[in-house]
mmCIF file of the C-alpha atoms, coordinates in Angstrom:
data_MODEL
# 
_entry.id   MODEL 
# 
loop_
_atom_site.group_PDB 
_atom_site.id 
_atom_site.type_symbol 
_atom_site.label_atom_id 
_atom_site.label_alt_id 
_atom_site.label_comp_id 
_atom_site.label_asym_id 
_atom_site.label_entity_id 
_atom_site.label_seq_id 
_atom_site.pdbx_PDB_ins_code 
_atom_site.Cartn_x 
_atom_site.Cartn_y 
_atom_site.Cartn_z 
_atom_site.occupancy 
_atom_site.B_iso_or_equiv 
_atom_site.pdbx_formal_charge 
_atom_site.auth_seq_id 
_atom_site.auth_comp_id 
_atom_site.auth_asym_id 
_atom_site.auth_atom_id 
_atom_site.pdbx_PDB_model_num 
ATOM 1  C CA . MET A 1 1  ? 114.073 -96.247  59.651 1.00 0.00 ? 1  MET A CA 1 
ATOM 2  C CA . GLN A 1 2  ? 117.560 -95.612  57.861 1.00 0.00 ? 2  GLN A CA 1 
ATOM 3  C CA . TYR A 1 3  ? 117.296 -99.230  57.365 1.00 0.00 ? 3  TYR A CA 1 
ATOM 4  C CA . VAL A 1 4  ? 114.333 -99.716  55.629 1.00 0.00 ? 4  VAL A CA 1 
ATOM 5  C CA . SER A 1 5  ? 115.103 -96.625  53.432 1.00 0.00 ? 5  SER A CA 1 
ATOM 6  C CA . MET A 1 6  ? 118.330 -98.473  52.540 1.00 0.00 ? 6  MET A CA 1 
ATOM 7  C CA . ALA A 1 7  ? 116.305 -101.766 51.445 1.00 0.00 ? 7  ALA A CA 1 
ATOM 8  C CA . ALA A 1 8  ? 114.440 -99.944  48.962 1.00 0.00 ? 8  ALA A CA 1 
ATOM 9  C CA . VAL A 1 9  ? 117.239 -97.704  47.123 1.00 0.00 ? 9  VAL A CA 1 
ATOM 10 C CA . GLY A 1 10 ? 118.848 -101.331 46.951 1.00 0.00 ? 10 GLY A CA 1 
ATOM 11 C CA . LEU A 1 11 ? 115.838 -102.526 45.686 1.00 0.00 ? 11 LEU A CA 1 
ATOM 12 C CA . VAL A 1 12 ? 115.287 -100.280 42.927 1.00 0.00 ? 12 VAL A CA 1 
ATOM 13 C CA . VAL A 1 13 ? 118.908 -100.321 42.925 1.00 0.00 ? 13 VAL A CA 1 
ATOM 14 C CA . GLY A 1 14 ? 119.403 -103.678 41.905 1.00 0.00 ? 14 GLY A CA 1 
ATOM 15 C CA . ILE A 1 15 ? 115.776 -103.972 39.833 1.00 0.00 ? 15 ILE A CA 1 
ATOM 16 C CA . LEU A 1 16 ? 118.067 -101.302 37.374 1.00 0.00 ? 16 LEU A CA 1 
ATOM 17 C CA . ALA A 1 17 ? 121.581 -103.674 37.271 1.00 0.00 ? 17 ALA A CA 1 
ATOM 18 C CA . ARG A 1 18 ? 119.499 -106.155 36.528 1.00 0.00 ? 18 ARG A CA 1 
ATOM 19 C CA . PHE A 1 19 ? 117.875 -104.509 33.637 1.00 0.00 ? 19 PHE A CA 1 
ATOM 20 C CA . PHE A 1 20 ? 121.159 -103.508 32.445 1.00 0.00 ? 20 PHE A CA 1 
ATOM 21 C CA . TYR A 1 21 ? 123.381 -106.304 32.786 1.00 0.00 ? 21 TYR A CA 1 
ATOM 22 C CA . PRO A 1 22 ? 123.341 -108.293 29.606 1.00 0.00 ? 22 PRO A CA 1 
ATOM 23 C CA . GLY A 1 23 ? 121.974 -111.534 29.802 1.00 0.00 ? 23 GLY A CA 1 
ATOM 24 C CA . LYS A 1 24 ? 119.058 -112.916 31.410 1.00 0.00 ? 24 LYS A CA 1 
ATOM 25 C CA . VAL A 1 25 ? 118.757 -112.215 35.694 1.00 0.00 ? 25 VAL A CA 1 
ATOM 26 C CA . GLU A 1 26 ? 117.403 -115.089 37.190 1.00 0.00 ? 26 GLU A CA 1 
ATOM 27 C CA . MET A 1 27 ? 116.942 -113.344 41.264 1.00 0.00 ? 27 MET A CA 1 
ATOM 28 C CA . GLY A 1 28 ? 114.074 -112.930 43.454 1.00 0.00 ? 28 GLY A CA 1 
ATOM 29 C CA . LEU A 1 29 ? 112.696 -109.125 45.124 1.00 0.00 ? 29 LEU A CA 1 
ATOM 30 C CA . ILE A 1 30 ? 114.913 -110.059 48.039 1.00 0.00 ? 30 ILE A CA 1 
ATOM 31 C CA . MET A 1 31 ? 118.256 -111.013 46.279 1.00 0.00 ? 31 MET A CA 1 
ATOM 32 C CA . SER A 1 32 ? 118.021 -108.018 44.434 1.00 0.00 ? 32 SER A CA 1 
ATOM 33 C CA . ALA A 1 33 ? 117.815 -105.695 46.895 1.00 0.00 ? 33 ALA A CA 1 
ATOM 34 C CA . VAL A 1 34 ? 120.877 -106.999 48.665 1.00 0.00 ? 34 VAL A CA 1 
ATOM 35 C CA . LEU A 1 35 ? 122.695 -106.564 45.467 1.00 0.00 ? 35 LEU A CA 1 
ATOM 36 C CA . GLY A 1 36 ? 121.877 -103.035 45.600 1.00 0.00 ? 36 GLY A CA 1 
ATOM 37 C CA . VAL A 1 37 ? 123.065 -102.480 48.589 1.00 0.00 ? 37 VAL A CA 1 
ATOM 38 C CA . ALA A 1 38 ? 126.232 -104.286 47.764 1.00 0.00 ? 38 ALA A CA 1 
ATOM 39 C CA . GLY A 1 39 ? 126.769 -102.524 44.754 1.00 0.00 ? 39 GLY A CA 1 
ATOM 40 C CA . ALA A 1 40 ? 126.129 -99.223  46.266 1.00 0.00 ? 40 ALA A CA 1 
ATOM 41 C CA . PHE A 1 41 ? 128.830 -100.509 49.609 1.00 0.00 ? 41 PHE A CA 1 
ATOM 42 C CA . LEU A 1 42 ? 130.775 -101.498 46.223 1.00 0.00 ? 42 LEU A CA 1 
ATOM 43 C CA . ALA A 1 43 ? 130.554 -98.027  44.403 1.00 0.00 ? 43 ALA A CA 1 
ATOM 44 C CA . GLY A 1 44 ? 131.735 -96.124  48.051 1.00 0.00 ? 44 GLY A CA 1 
ATOM 45 C CA . PHE A 1 45 ? 134.433 -98.119  48.173 1.00 0.00 ? 45 PHE A CA 1 
ATOM 46 C CA . ILE A 1 46 ? 135.923 -97.533  45.303 1.00 0.00 ? 46 ILE A CA 1 
ATOM 47 C CA . GLY A 1 47 ? 135.254 -93.753  44.934 1.00 0.00 ? 47 GLY A CA 1 
ATOM 48 C CA . ASN A 1 48 ? 136.480 -93.678  47.878 1.00 0.00 ? 48 ASN A CA 1 
ATOM 49 C CA . LEU A 1 49 ? 139.852 -95.553  47.053 1.00 0.00 ? 49 LEU A CA 1 
ATOM 50 C CA . LEU A 1 50 ? 140.233 -93.339  44.502 1.00 0.00 ? 50 LEU A CA 1 
ATOM 51 C CA . SER A 1 51 ? 139.311 -89.605  45.634 1.00 0.00 ? 51 SER A CA 1 
ATOM 52 C CA . LYS A 1 52 ? 142.199 -88.311  47.621 1.00 0.00 ? 52 LYS A CA 1 
ATOM 53 C CA . GLN A 1 53 ? 139.154 -86.812  50.514 1.00 0.00 ? 53 GLN A CA 1 
ATOM 54 C CA . SER A 1 54 ? 139.262 -87.390  53.707 1.00 0.00 ? 54 SER A CA 1 
ATOM 55 C CA . GLY A 1 55 ? 136.049 -89.055  54.057 1.00 0.00 ? 55 GLY A CA 1 
ATOM 56 C CA . GLY A 1 56 ? 135.075 -91.805  56.090 1.00 0.00 ? 56 GLY A CA 1 
ATOM 57 C CA . PRO A 1 57 ? 135.831 -96.335  55.213 1.00 0.00 ? 57 PRO A CA 1 
ATOM 58 C CA . LEU A 1 58 ? 132.074 -96.063  53.199 1.00 0.00 ? 58 LEU A CA 1 
ATOM 59 C CA . ARG A 1 59 ? 130.757 -92.712  51.519 1.00 0.00 ? 59 ARG A CA 1 
ATOM 60 C CA . PRO A 1 60 ? 127.032 -92.843  50.253 1.00 0.00 ? 60 PRO A CA 1 
ATOM 61 C CA . ALA A 1 61 ? 127.676 -93.233  46.301 1.00 0.00 ? 61 ALA A CA 1 
ATOM 62 C CA . GLY A 1 62 ? 126.215 -91.829  43.736 1.00 0.00 ? 62 GLY A CA 1 
ATOM 63 C CA . PHE A 1 63 ? 122.971 -93.634  42.027 1.00 0.00 ? 63 PHE A CA 1 
ATOM 64 C CA . VAL A 1 64 ? 124.236 -94.225  38.536 1.00 0.00 ? 64 VAL A CA 1 
ATOM 65 C CA . TYR A 1 65 ? 127.447 -95.319  40.436 1.00 0.00 ? 65 TYR A CA 1 
ATOM 66 C CA . SER A 1 66 ? 125.156 -97.708  42.561 1.00 0.00 ? 66 SER A CA 1 
ATOM 67 C CA . ILE A 1 67 ? 123.950 -99.092  39.908 1.00 0.00 ? 67 ILE A CA 1 
ATOM 68 C CA . LEU A 1 68 ? 127.308 -99.631  38.245 1.00 0.00 ? 68 LEU A CA 1 
ATOM 69 C CA . GLY A 1 69 ? 128.314 -101.335 41.066 1.00 0.00 ? 69 GLY A CA 1 
ATOM 70 C CA . ALA A 1 70 ? 125.916 -103.759 41.233 1.00 0.00 ? 70 ALA A CA 1 
ATOM 71 C CA . MET A 1 71 ? 126.641 -104.761 37.825 1.00 0.00 ? 71 MET A CA 1 
ATOM 72 C CA . LEU A 1 72 ? 130.159 -105.552 38.872 1.00 0.00 ? 72 LEU A CA 1 
ATOM 73 C CA . VAL A 1 73 ? 127.905 -107.227 41.845 1.00 0.00 ? 73 VAL A CA 1 
ATOM 74 C CA . ILE A 1 74 ? 126.031 -110.213 39.340 1.00 0.00 ? 74 ILE A CA 1 
ATOM 75 C CA . PHE A 1 75 ? 129.272 -110.330 36.859 1.00 0.00 ? 75 PHE A CA 1 
ATOM 76 C CA . LEU A 1 76 ? 131.691 -111.512 39.854 1.00 0.00 ? 76 LEU A CA 1 
ATOM 77 C CA . ALA A 1 77 ? 128.863 -113.852 41.200 1.00 0.00 ? 77 ALA A CA 1 
ATOM 78 C CA . ARG A 1 78 ? 127.996 -115.684 38.440 1.00 0.00 ? 78 ARG A CA 1 
ATOM 79 C CA . ARG A 1 79 ? 131.957 -115.872 37.416 1.00 0.00 ? 79 ARG A CA 1 
ATOM 80 C CA . PHE A 1 80 ? 132.372 -117.206 40.561 1.00 0.00 ? 80 PHE A CA 1 
ATOM 81 C CA . GLY A 1 81 ? 129.389 -119.531 40.366 1.00 0.00 ? 81 GLY A CA 1 
ATOM 82 C CA . LEU A 1 82 ? 127.263 -118.254 43.222 1.00 0.00 ? 82 LEU A CA 1 
ATOM 83 C CA . ALA A 1 83 ? 124.080 -116.641 41.203 1.00 0.00 ? 83 ALA A CA 1 
# 
């Protein structure tokens, strides 16, 4: 059940990241969910690198940071020609 909720939150984060990203981003719903989950993991990883607390290799990121991480994933995907 955890994976279903992670995919649902990833879908919302991915759609919001596509909305806030400047320019048109052409993706379907499944790719938006993958983008949101990847953005959340990226934001959690960066937050863990910057934080002095010991929370393990992956900590959950905040909702706003997840959106920013997803926007970073969109930028990197467009930069390297993946999207």
